[in-house]
C-alpha angles and dihedrals in degrees: 000000000000111000104193105031124137097324094081094043093052097040098115091050091046092054093048094048103029093129093065115097096232091058096045093083092051091049091049089050091051091047092049093049091049091053092048093048092047092050091049093050091048091050092050092049092048091048093050093046094048091048090051092050092047092051091048091052092047090049091051091050091056095050118094119253112250110228100162095102120048118213120250111268112262095223129049117198094225093048091048092050092048091050093050090048091051090052091050091050091050090049091051090048090050092050091049091051090047091053095043109027116198120257115277114262113236120229107252093208093068 
């Protein structure tokens, strides 16, 4: 199977007269080859990228875990107390608004 052939040599003429029936087969052939080449290039790129990611993961598995520095604790007692106090204040404010609802706002367009 010849890959290049006459399609690439006659490309400008094919584009100019692509609506003619005798050139339709050549345009379809060019289109099909372009799709096949694009799919092959995409598959090669996906294969290379996945191989690179796999090798990186395997390299990370083999490295020792560094335990010399401990992470900062997620919770601080003072911050936790302040957060709980803020929730209690919001609850008290909600209960007060529920017991004494604000005055209804009149529609200014009336």
